[in-house]
C-alpha positions as a Markdown table, in Angstrom:
| # | Residue | x | y | z |
|---|---|---|---|---|
| 1 | Met | -19.4 | -18.4 | 25.5 |
| 2 | Ser | -17.2 | -21.6 | 25.5 |
| 3 | Leu | -14.0 | -21.7 | 23.5 |
| 4 | Glu | -15.6 | -24.4 | 21.4 |
| 5 | Gln | -18.5 | -22.2 | 20.5 |
| 6 | Lys | -16.3 | -19.3 | 19.8 |
| 7 | Asn | -14.3 | -21.4 | 17.3 |
| 8 | Lys | -17.3 | -22.7 | 15.4 |
| 9 | Pro | -16.6 | -21.8 | 11.8 |
| 10 | Trp | -20.1 | -20.1 | 11.2 |
| 11 | Arg | -19.3 | -17.5 | 13.9 |
| 12 | Pro | -17.5 | -14.3 | 13.0 |
| 13 | Asn | -13.8 | -14.0 | 13.7 |
| 14 | Ala | -14.2 | -10.7 | 15.7 |
| 15 | Glu | -16.3 | -10.2 | 18.7 |
| 16 | Ile | -19.5 | -8.1 | 18.1 |
| 17 | Ala | -18.2 | -5.5 | 20.5 |
| 18 | Glu | -15.0 | -5.1 | 18.4 |
| 19 | Leu | -17.0 | -4.8 | 15.2 |
| 20 | Lys | -19.0 | -1.9 | 16.9 |
| 21 | His | -15.7 | -0.3 | 17.8 |
| 22 | Arg | -14.7 | -0.7 | 14.1 |
| 23 | Ala | -17.9 | 1.0 | 13.0 |
| 24 | Asp | -17.2 | 3.9 | 15.3 |
| 25 | Leu | -13.7 | 4.3 | 13.9 |
| 26 | Leu | -15.0 | 4.3 | 10.3 |
| 27 | Arg | -17.5 | 7.0 | 11.3 |
| 28 | Lys | -14.7 | 9.1 | 12.7 |
| 29 | Ile | -12.7 | 8.7 | 9.5 |
| 30 | Arg | -15.7 | 9.8 | 7.4 |
| 31 | Asp | -16.2 | 12.8 | 9.7 |
| 32 | Phe | -12.5 | 13.7 | 9.4 |
| 33 | Phe | -12.8 | 14.0 | 5.6 |
| 34 | Ser | -16.2 | 15.6 | 5.7 |
| 35 | Glu | -14.8 | 18.4 | 7.9 |
| 36 | Arg | -12.1 | 18.9 | 5.4 |
| 37 | Glu | -14.4 | 18.9 | 2.4 |
| 38 | Val | -12.9 | 15.7 | 0.8 |
| 39 | Phe | -15.8 | 13.9 | -0.7 |
| 40 | Glu | -16.4 | 10.2 | -0.7 |
| 41 | Val | -16.5 | 8.2 | -4.0 |
| 42 | Glu | -17.0 | 4.7 | -5.2 |
| 43 | Thr | -15.2 | 3.0 | -8.0 |
| 44 | Pro | -15.7 | -0.5 | -9.5 |
| 45 | Leu | -14.1 | -3.4 | -7.7 |
| 46 | Met | -14.1 | -5.5 | -10.9 |
| 47 | Cys | -12.1 | -4.0 | -13.8 |
| 48 | Arg | -10.6 | -5.0 | -17.1 |
| 49 | Thr | -7.0 | -4.7 | -15.7 |
| 50 | Ala | -5.2 | -4.5 | -12.4 |
| 51 | Ser | -1.9 | -3.4 | -10.8 |
| 52 | Leu | 1.2 | -4.5 | -12.8 |
| 53 | Asp | 3.3 | -4.5 | -9.7 |
| 54 | Pro | 5.2 | -7.9 | -9.8 |
| 55 | Phe | 4.8 | -8.2 | -6.1 |
| 56 | Ile | 1.0 | -7.9 | -6.1 |
| 57 | Gln | -1.0 | -10.8 | -7.5 |
| 58 | Pro | -4.5 | -10.0 | -8.5 |
| 59 | Ile | -7.5 | -12.2 | -8.2 |
| 60 | Pro | -9.2 | -12.9 | -11.6 |
| 61 | Ala | -12.9 | -12.9 | -12.1 |
| 62 | Leu | -14.6 | -14.4 | -15.1 |
| 63 | Tyr | -17.8 | -12.5 | -16.3 |
| 64 | Ser | -20.4 | -13.6 | -18.8 |
| 65 | Ser | -23.1 | -11.3 | -19.9 |
| 66 | Leu | -25.0 | -14.2 | -21.6 |
| 67 | Ala | -25.1 | -17.9 | -20.8 |
| 68 | Ala | -23.7 | -18.7 | -24.3 |
| 69 | Glu | -20.7 | -16.4 | -24.1 |
| 70 | Ala | -17.3 | -17.8 | -23.1 |
| 71 | Gly | -16.8 | -15.0 | -20.7 |
| 72 | Arg | -14.5 | -12.0 | -20.3 |
| 73 | Met | -11.6 | -11.8 | -17.8 |
| 74 | Phe | -11.8 | -9.2 | -15.2 |
| 75 | Tyr | -9.8 | -8.6 | -12.0 |
| 76 | Leu | -10.9 | -7.9 | -8.4 |
| 77 | Gln | -9.1 | -4.7 | -7.7 |
| 78 | Ser | -5.9 | -4.6 | -5.5 |
| 79 | Ser | -6.4 | -0.9 | -5.1 |
| 80 | Pro | -8.9 | 1.8 | -6.5 |
| 81 | Glu | -5.9 | 3.9 | -7.6 |
| 82 | Phe | -6.3 | 4.0 | -11.3 |
| 83 | Ala | -10.1 | 4.7 | -11.2 |
| 84 | Met | -9.7 | 7.4 | -8.6 |
| 85 | Lys | -7.0 | 9.2 | -10.7 |
| 86 | Arg | -9.4 | 9.1 | -13.6 |
| 87 | Leu | -11.9 | 10.9 | -11.4 |
| 88 | Leu | -9.1 | 13.4 | -10.5 |
| 89 | Ala | -8.5 | 14.0 | -14.2 |
| 90 | Ala | -12.2 | 14.6 | -14.8 |
| 91 | Gly | -12.2 | 17.3 | -12.3 |
| 92 | Ser | -13.3 | 15.7 | -9.1 |
| 93 | Gly | -11.1 | 17.7 | -6.6 |
| 94 | Pro | -10.2 | 16.1 | -3.4 |
| 95 | Ile | -11.6 | 12.6 | -2.9 |
| 96 | Tyr | -11.4 | 9.6 | -0.7 |
| 97 | Gln | -12.7 | 6.0 | -0.7 |
| 98 | Ile | -13.2 | 3.2 | 1.9 |
| 99 | Cys | -13.5 | 0.0 | -0.1 |
| 100 | Lys | -12.7 | -3.6 | -0.4 |
| 101 | Ala | -9.4 | -4.6 | -2.2 |
| 102 | Phe | -8.2 | -8.1 | -3.1 |
| 103 | Arg | -4.8 | -9.7 | -3.4 |
| 104 | Asn | -3.9 | -13.3 | -4.1 |
| 105 | Ala | -1.8 | -15.4 | -1.9 |
| 106 | Glu | -1.9 | -13.0 | 1.1 |
| 107 | Glu | -2.9 | -14.7 | 4.3 |
| 108 | Gly | -1.7 | -14.4 | 7.9 |
| 109 | Arg | -1.6 | -12.3 | 11.0 |
| 110 | Leu | -1.5 | -9.1 | 9.0 |
| 111 | His | -3.1 | -10.2 | 5.7 |
| 112 | Asn | -6.3 | -11.5 | 4.3 |
| 113 | Pro | -6.9 | -11.9 | 0.5 |
| 114 | Glu | -9.9 | -9.6 | 0.9 |
| 115 | Phe | -9.3 | -6.5 | 3.0 |
| 116 | Thr | -10.5 | -2.9 | 3.5 |
| 117 | Met | -8.5 | 0.0 | 2.2 |
| 118 | Leu | -8.8 | 3.8 | 2.7 |
| 119 | Glu | -7.4 | 5.8 | -0.2 |
| 120 | Trp | -7.5 | 9.5 | -0.7 |
| 121 | Tyr | -6.1 | 12.1 | -3.1 |
| 122 | Arg | -5.4 | 15.8 | -2.6 |
| 123 | Pro | -4.9 | 18.1 | -5.6 |
| 124 | Gly | -2.3 | 20.7 | -4.8 |
| 125 | Phe | -0.6 | 18.7 | -2.1 |
| 126 | Asp | 2.9 | 17.1 | -2.3 |
| 127 | His | 3.9 | 14.2 | -0.2 |
| 128 | His | 5.0 | 16.4 | 2.7 |
| 129 | Ala | 1.5 | 18.1 | 2.9 |
| 130 | Leu | -0.1 | 14.7 | 2.7 |
| 131 | Met | 2.1 | 13.4 | 5.5 |
| 132 | Asp | 0.8 | 16.3 | 7.6 |
| 133 | Glu | -2.8 | 15.3 | 7.0 |
| 134 | Met | -1.9 | 11.6 | 7.7 |
| 135 | Glu | -0.6 | 12.8 | 11.0 |
| 136 | Ala | -3.8 | 14.5 | 11.7 |
| 137 | Leu | -5.9 | 11.4 | 10.9 |
| 138 | Leu | -3.7 | 9.2 | 13.0 |
| 139 | Ala | -4.2 | 11.6 | 15.9 |
| 140 | Val | -8.0 | 11.2 | 15.6 |
| 141 | Val | -8.0 | 7.3 | 15.3 |
| 142 | Leu | -4.9 | 6.2 | 17.3 |
| 143 | Gly | -4.7 | 9.2 | 19.7 |
| 144 | Ser | -1.1 | 9.8 | 18.7 |
| 145 | Ser | 0.2 | 13.4 | 19.3 |
| 146 | Lys | 2.9 | 13.5 | 16.5 |
| 147 | Thr | 4.9 | 11.4 | 14.1 |
| 148 | Asp | 8.7 | 10.9 | 13.6 |
| 149 | Arg | 9.8 | 11.5 | 10.2 |
| 150 | Phe | 13.0 | 10.2 | 8.4 |
| 151 | Thr | 14.2 | 10.1 | 4.9 |
| 152 | Tyr | 14.9 | 6.6 | 3.6 |
| 153 | Gln | 18.5 | 7.5 | 3.4 |
| 154 | Ala | 18.7 | 8.9 | 7.0 |
| 155 | Leu | 16.9 | 5.7 | 8.3 |
| 156 | Phe | 19.4 | 3.3 | 6.8 |
| 157 | Leu | 22.3 | 5.5 | 8.0 |
| 158 | Glu | 20.9 | 5.6 | 11.6 |
| 159 | Tyr | 20.0 | 1.9 | 12.0 |
| 160 | Leu | 22.6 | 0.2 | 9.7 |
| 161 | Gly | 25.3 | 2.7 | 8.9 |
| 162 | Val | 24.7 | 2.3 | 5.2 |
| 163 | Asp | 23.7 | 5.0 | 2.6 |
| 164 | Pro | 21.1 | 3.2 | 0.5 |
| 165 | Leu | 21.4 | 5.8 | -2.3 |
| 166 | Gln | 25.1 | 5.2 | -2.8 |
| 167 | Thr | 25.8 | 1.6 | -2.0 |
| 168 | Ser | 26.8 | -1.7 | -3.6 |
| 169 | Leu | 25.7 | -5.3 | -3.6 |
| 170 | Gln | 28.8 | -6.3 | -1.7 |
| 171 | Gln | 28.2 | -3.6 | 1.0 |
| 172 | Leu | 24.6 | -4.7 | 1.5 |
| 173 | Ser | 25.6 | -8.4 | 1.6 |
| 174 | Leu | 28.1 | -7.6 | 4.3 |
| 175 | Cys | 25.7 | -5.5 | 6.2 |
| 176 | Ala | 23.1 | -8.3 | 6.1 |
| 177 | Ala | 25.6 | -10.8 | 7.5 |
| 178 | Glu | 26.6 | -8.3 | 10.3 |
| 179 | Gln | 23.0 | -8.1 | 11.3 |
| 180 | Gly | 22.6 | -11.9 | 11.4 |
| 181 | Val | 20.8 | -12.2 | 8.1 |
| 182 | His | 22.3 | -15.2 | 6.3 |
| 183 | Leu | 21.4 | -16.5 | 2.9 |
| 184 | Glu | 22.6 | -19.4 | 0.7 |
| 185 | Ala | 25.2 | -18.3 | -1.9 |
| 186 | Gln | 22.8 | -19.1 | -4.7 |
| 187 | Val | 20.1 | -17.0 | -3.3 |
| 188 | Gln | 22.5 | -14.1 | -2.7 |
| 189 | Ala | 23.7 | -14.3 | -6.2 |
| 190 | Glu | 20.1 | -13.7 | -7.5 |
| 191 | Leu | 19.4 | -10.7 | -5.4 |
| 192 | Ser | 19.4 | -7.2 | -6.9 |
| 193 | Leu | 20.4 | -4.0 | -5.0 |
| 194 | Asp | 16.6 | -3.3 | -4.4 |
| 195 | Asp | 16.1 | -6.9 | -3.1 |
| 196 | Trp | 18.9 | -6.4 | -0.5 |
| 197 | Leu | 17.4 | -3.0 | 0.6 |
| 198 | Asp | 14.0 | -4.6 | 1.0 |
| 199 | Leu | 15.5 | -7.5 | 2.9 |
| 200 | Leu | 17.4 | -5.2 | 5.3 |
| 201 | Met | 14.3 | -3.0 | 5.7 |
| 202 | Thr | 11.9 | -5.8 | 6.5 |
| 203 | His | 14.3 | -7.8 | 8.8 |
| 204 | Cys | 16.4 | -5.2 | 10.4 |
| 205 | Ile | 14.6 | -1.8 | 10.5 |
| 206 | Glu | 10.8 | -2.2 | 10.2 |
| 207 | Pro | 10.4 | -4.3 | 13.4 |
| 208 | Lys | 11.8 | -1.3 | 15.3 |
| 209 | Leu | 9.7 | 1.5 | 13.9 |
| 210 | Gly | 6.8 | 3.3 | 15.5 |
| 211 | Phe | 6.6 | 2.1 | 19.0 |
| 212 | Asp | 6.7 | 5.6 | 20.7 |
| 213 | Gln | 4.7 | 7.3 | 17.9 |
| 214 | Pro | 4.0 | 6.7 | 14.3 |
| 215 | Val | 7.0 | 6.9 | 11.9 |
| 216 | Met | 7.0 | 8.2 | 8.4 |
| 217 | Ile | 9.6 | 7.4 | 5.9 |
| 218 | Tyr | 10.0 | 9.5 | 2.7 |
| 219 | Asp | 12.1 | 10.1 | -0.3 |
| 220 | Tyr | 12.8 | 6.6 | -1.4 |
| 221 | Pro | 15.4 | 5.5 | -4.0 |
| 222 | Ala | 14.4 | 6.3 | -7.5 |
| 223 | Ser | 14.3 | 2.7 | -8.3 |
| 224 | Lys | 11.4 | 2.3 | -5.9 |
| 225 | Ala | 9.2 | 5.1 | -7.4 |
| 226 | Ala | 6.3 | 2.9 | -8.4 |
| 227 | Leu | 3.7 | 5.6 | -9.4 |
| 228 | Ala | 5.5 | 8.5 | -7.7 |
| 229 | Lys | 7.4 | 11.5 | -9.1 |
| 230 | Ile | 11.2 | 11.3 | -9.1 |
| 231 | Arg | 12.9 | 14.5 | -7.8 |
| 232 | Pro | 16.0 | 15.0 | -10.0 |
| 233 | Thr | 18.5 | 15.6 | -7.1 |
| 234 | Glu | 21.9 | 13.9 | -7.1 |
| 235 | Pro | 21.3 | 11.1 | -6.4 |
| 236 | Pro | 17.6 | 11.3 | -7.5 |
| 237 | Val | 14.8 | 10.2 | -5.1 |
| 238 | Ala | 11.2 | 9.1 | -5.4 |
| 239 | Glu | 8.7 | 11.5 | -3.7 |
| 240 | Arg | 6.9 | 8.8 | -1.8 |
| 241 | Phe | 6.3 | 7.9 | 1.9 |
| 242 | Glu | 5.3 | 4.9 | 4.1 |
| 243 | Val | 3.8 | 4.9 | 7.6 |
| 244 | Tyr | 4.8 | 2.5 | 10.4 |
| 245 | Val | 3.2 | 1.8 | 13.7 |
| 246 | Asn | 4.4 | -0.8 | 16.1 |
| 247 | Gly | 6.7 | -2.3 | 13.4 |
| 248 | Ile | 3.9 | -2.7 | 11.0 |
| 249 | Glu | 3.6 | -1.0 | 7.7 |
| 250 | Leu | 0.2 | 0.9 | 7.6 |
| 251 | Ala | 0.2 | 3.2 | 4.6 |
| 252 | Asn | 2.0 | 4.1 | 1.3 |
| 253 | Gly | 1.7 | 7.5 | -0.4 |
| 254 | Phe | 3.0 | 9.2 | -3.5 |
| 255 | His | 3.5 | 12.7 | -4.9 |
| 256 | Glu | 1.8 | 11.5 | -8.0 |
| 257 | Leu | 3.5 | 11.0 | -11.4 |
| 258 | Met | 1.6 | 13.0 | -14.0 |
| 259 | Asp | 3.7 | 12.2 | -17.2 |
| 260 | Pro | 1.9 | 9.5 | -19.3 |
| 261 | Ala | 5.1 | 8.6 | -21.3 |
| 262 | Ile | 7.1 | 7.9 | -18.1 |
| 263 | Gln | 4.2 | 6.0 | -16.7 |
| 264 | Leu | 3.9 | 3.8 | -19.8 |
| 265 | Ala | 7.7 | 3.1 | -19.7 |
| 266 | Arg | 7.2 | 2.0 | -16.0 |
| 267 | Phe | 4.3 | -0.2 | -17.0 |
| 268 | Asn | 6.3 | -1.8 | -19.8 |
| 269 | Lys | 9.2 | -2.5 | -17.3 |
| 270 | Asp | 6.8 | -4.1 | -14.8 |
| 271 | Cys | 5.3 | -6.3 | -17.6 |
| 272 | Glu | 8.7 | -7.5 | -18.6 |
| 273 | Phe | 9.6 | -8.3 | -15.0 |
| 274 | Arg | 6.3 | -10.1 | -14.5 |
| 275 | Lys | 7.1 | -12.2 | -17.6 |
| 276 | Gln | 10.6 | -13.0 | -16.4 |
| 277 | Leu | 9.1 | -14.3 | -13.1 |
| 278 | Gly | 6.6 | -16.5 | -15.0 |
| 279 | Tyr | 3.5 | -14.6 | -13.8 |
| 280 | Pro | 0.4 | -14.2 | -16.1 |
| 281 | Ala | 0.3 | -11.2 | -18.4 |
| 282 | Ile | -2.0 | -8.4 | -17.3 |
| 283 | Pro | -3.1 | -5.7 | -19.9 |
| 284 | Ile | -1.9 | -2.1 | -19.4 |
| 285 | Asp | -4.7 | 0.2 | -18.3 |
| 286 | Asp | -5.1 | 2.3 | -21.4 |
| 287 | Tyr | -8.1 | 4.3 | -19.8 |
| 288 | Phe | -5.7 | 5.4 | -17.0 |
| 289 | Leu | -3.0 | 6.5 | -19.5 |
| 290 | Ala | -5.6 | 8.3 | -21.4 |
| 291 | Ala | -6.6 | 10.2 | -18.2 |
| 292 | Leu | -2.9 | 11.2 | -17.7 |
| 293 | Glu | -2.8 | 12.3 | -21.4 |
| 294 | Phe | -5.8 | 14.5 | -20.7 |
| 295 | Gly | -4.1 | 15.9 | -17.6 |
| 296 | Leu | -3.9 | 14.7 | -14.0 |
| 297 | Pro | -3.8 | 17.7 | -11.6 |
| 298 | Ala | -0.7 | 18.0 | -9.4 |
| 299 | Ser | -1.6 | 16.0 | -6.4 |
| 300 | Ala | -0.6 | 13.5 | -3.8 |
| 301 | Gly | -2.4 | 10.3 | -2.8 |
| 302 | Val | -2.1 | 7.6 | -0.1 |
| 303 | Ala | -3.5 | 4.1 | 0.6 |
| 304 | Leu | -4.0 | 3.0 | 4.1 |
| 305 | Gly | -5.0 | -0.5 | 5.4 |
| 306 | Ile | -8.2 | -0.1 | 7.5 |
| 307 | Asp | -8.0 | -3.6 | 9.1 |
| 308 | Arg | -4.4 | -2.9 | 10.4 |
| 309 | Leu | -5.5 | 0.6 | 11.6 |
| 310 | Val | -8.5 | -0.8 | 13.5 |
| 311 | Met | -6.3 | -3.6 | 14.9 |
| 312 | Leu | -3.7 | -1.0 | 16.2 |
| 313 | Ala | -6.4 | 1.3 | 17.6 |
| 314 | Leu | -8.0 | -1.5 | 19.6 |
| 315 | Gly | -4.7 | -3.0 | 20.8 |
| 316 | Lys | -5.1 | -6.3 | 18.9 |
| 317 | Ser | -2.2 | -8.4 | 17.6 |
| 318 | Glu | -3.9 | -9.7 | 14.5 |
| 319 | Ile | -6.4 | -8.4 | 12.0 |
| 320 | Gln | -8.6 | -11.5 | 12.5 |
| 321 | Ala | -9.7 | -9.9 | 15.8 |
| 322 | Val | -11.3 | -6.9 | 14.0 |
| 323 | Val | -12.6 | -8.5 | 10.8 |
| 324 | Ser | -16.0 | -10.2 | 10.6 |
| 325 | Phe | -15.1 | -13.1 | 8.4 |
| 326 | Thr | -11.7 | -14.0 | 7.1 |
| 327 | Ile | -11.0 | -16.3 | 4.0 |
| 328 | Asp | -11.3 | -19.5 | 6.1 |
| 329 | Arg | -14.8 | -18.6 | 7.1 |
| 330 | Val | -16.4 | -17.4 | 4.0 |
């Protein structure tokens, strides 16, 4: 096939052979969970609310049940997390889902506004037990034999000589300058401690992770808890983990927060931050909070990007090579 024909916009991004490889990997993933008696579920892609994370922008969807109605605002889900936790509270036991997820303003070598996500939950697991299962899944899909594991604190100490749990804005600013990361004074003045940590992670640490075998980072600063439990050590840490392969973030997991009052407080904080940034307001998911009130079983859960996983498994450098049609071809 000529390059001109290959680049015709009606054609798929990926070669048919790669899409067949993708289908085989999806079968292996489903077999993996079937053997472990984790059952597959489906939850709605369109819901009344969405993630309140200020760094995730949902895609709205206007629904009208009758032609005369003005319509109701829904959102295409950026993750099936809330709905899957409602199933856990209802007694589902261990569950997984392979589904489409949607995020606005995400496009590039590793991003597409519509992407495929694997998410699973394990009652009775903490984040360490789920890291063990993640390691087993990566062995099946990527052929890796083991993973390297570091606490967030140990990772920063090893790569940058900075303790992220006991540091200051000045120390992080100096560290960034030493690493060749330079920002305008006005930009620096607006950065929080978490902003500096994220900057150092993405620019100075992430690109070096996971080239010999996958790397798992766990026990994050409490300020980065998201929907994870906080362990009351001194200083406290969030019981969550992330997975990196070839310098690419692949998965994000939590030892799940069960307390509805703490969760509501975190939601309110996210809503206020979104307001400060000028983002549209998103309603808090009261059904999810009601499920927490009823009782979420002690569990751990993780979300993994399937497109990135397939890309890595097939030795490709961009997700476009393993996706049928990206946003520019739909």
